[in-house]
C-alpha positions in Angstrom: 72.9 127.7 110.3 73.0 125.7 113.5 76.0 123.6 114.1 75.4 120.4 116.1 78.2 119.4 118.4 79.2 116.0 119.5 79.5 116.8 123.3 82.9 116.8 125.0 82.4 114.4 127.9 84.5 111.8 129.7 83.9 108.1 129.1 81.3 106.7 131.6 82.5 104.0 133.9 82.0 100.8 131.9 82.2 97.5 133.7 81.5 94.2 132.1 83.0 91.9 129.4 85.2 93.8 127.1 86.0 93.1 123.4 88.6 95.1 121.4 89.6 95.4 117.8 92.7 97.2 116.4 91.8 98.4 112.9 94.1 100.0 110.2 91.8 100.0 107.2 88.1 100.1 106.3 88.5 96.7 104.6 89.0 95.2 108.1 85.5 96.2 109.2 83.6 93.2 107.9 85.8 90.9 109.9 85.4 93.0 113.0 81.6 93.1 112.6 81.5 89.3 112.2 83.5 88.9 115.4 81.2 91.3 117.2 78.1 89.4 116.0 79.7 86.2 117.3 80.4 87.7 120.7 76.8 89.0 120.9 75.4 85.6 120.0 77.6 84.0 122.6 76.0 86.3 125.2 72.5 85.5 124.0 72.0 88.6 121.9 72.0 87.2 118.3 71.6 90.0 115.8 69.0 88.1 113.8 66.8 87.5 116.9 64.1 89.5 118.5 66.5 92.0 120.1 67.0 94.9 117.8 69.7 96.4 120.1 72.3 94.0 118.8 71.9 95.2 115.2 71.9 98.8 116.5 75.2 98.2 118.3 76.7 96.7 115.2 75.5 99.7 113.2 76.9 102.2 115.7 80.2 100.2 115.8 80.5 100.3 112.1 79.7 104.1 111.9 82.1 105.2 114.6 84.9 102.9 113.4 84.5 103.8 109.8 84.5 107.5 110.7 87.7 107.1 112.7 89.4 105.1 109.8 88.3 107.7 107.2 88.9 110.9 109.1 91.3 110.0 111.9 94.8 108.6 112.1 95.7 105.0 112.5 95.6 102.8 114.5 91.9 102.9 115.3 90.9 100.9 118.4 87.3 99.9 118.8 86.2 98.7 122.2 82.8 97.3 123.3 81.9 96.7 126.9 79.0 94.4 127.5 77.6 95.7 130.8 74.4 95.0 132.7 72.9 98.3 131.6 73.7 98.1 128.0 76.6 98.4 125.6 79.5 101.0 125.9 81.2 101.6 122.6 84.5 103.5 122.5 86.4 104.1 119.3 89.8 105.9 119.5 92.2 107.2 116.8 95.4 109.2 116.8 93.9 112.5 115.7 93.1 114.3 119.0 93.1 117.7 117.3 90.1 116.8 115.1 86.8 116.8 117.0 83.8 114.8 115.8 81.7 117.0 113.5 78.1 115.9 112.7 77.0 117.2 109.4 74.4 119.9 109.3 71.9 120.8 106.6 72.9 118.0 104.3 70.8 115.9 102.1 70.8 112.4 103.8 71.1 110.8 100.4 74.6 112.3 100.2 75.7 110.4 103.3 77.7 111.7 106.3 74.9 111.1 108.8 76.6 108.5 110.9 77.1 110.6 114.0 73.5 111.7 114.1 72.4 108.1 113.7 74.6 107.0 116.6 73.3 109.9 118.7 69.7 108.8 118.1 70.5 105.2 118.9 72.4 106.0 122.1 71.2 107.0 125.6 74.5 109.0 126.0 77.4 109.9 123.7 80.5 112.1 123.7 84.2 112.3 123.1 87.4 113.1 125.0 91.2 113.2 124.5 93.5 110.9 126.4 97.1 109.9 125.8 97.3 111.6 122.4 94.1 109.7 121.3 90.7 111.0 120.5 87.9 108.8 121.9 84.4 108.9 120.5 81.9 106.9 122.6 78.3 106.0 122.8 76.1 104.1 125.3 73.4 101.9 123.7 70.7 100.1 125.6 70.1 96.4 125.4 66.5 95.6 124.7 66.0 94.5 128.3 67.6 97.7 129.6 65.5 99.8 127.3 62.2 98.2 128.5 63.1 98.2 132.2 
């Protein structure tokens, strides 16, 4: 059996407008997703528009944040940086000893495929430990960055 690893890599330099949510429960995710949708719309990236990258960012945000809330320790901090080259998503929790572990050889109908999904949507992804927090991150392209 092959074990897929979520690579241990430092966070890329992300410059741009930053949005941050502090989460303590999965029940807070709908509010955070709505706030992220509002921020994306304000920047001209409405999720219901012709740019699928907005919905992909929201999906990746939800997957990484829900993983941290279910498998990490609170508080969870989800940060999105809206840069010129795309979106940088960084989700931290207080369980630095637990590395991200993508599922292997599992029926997708049983769930647990979030890390693989985020890896496929991203142009780069990784994790690192800083100040007693584990950070799991992904860089996702905006549609204009993906077509350039």
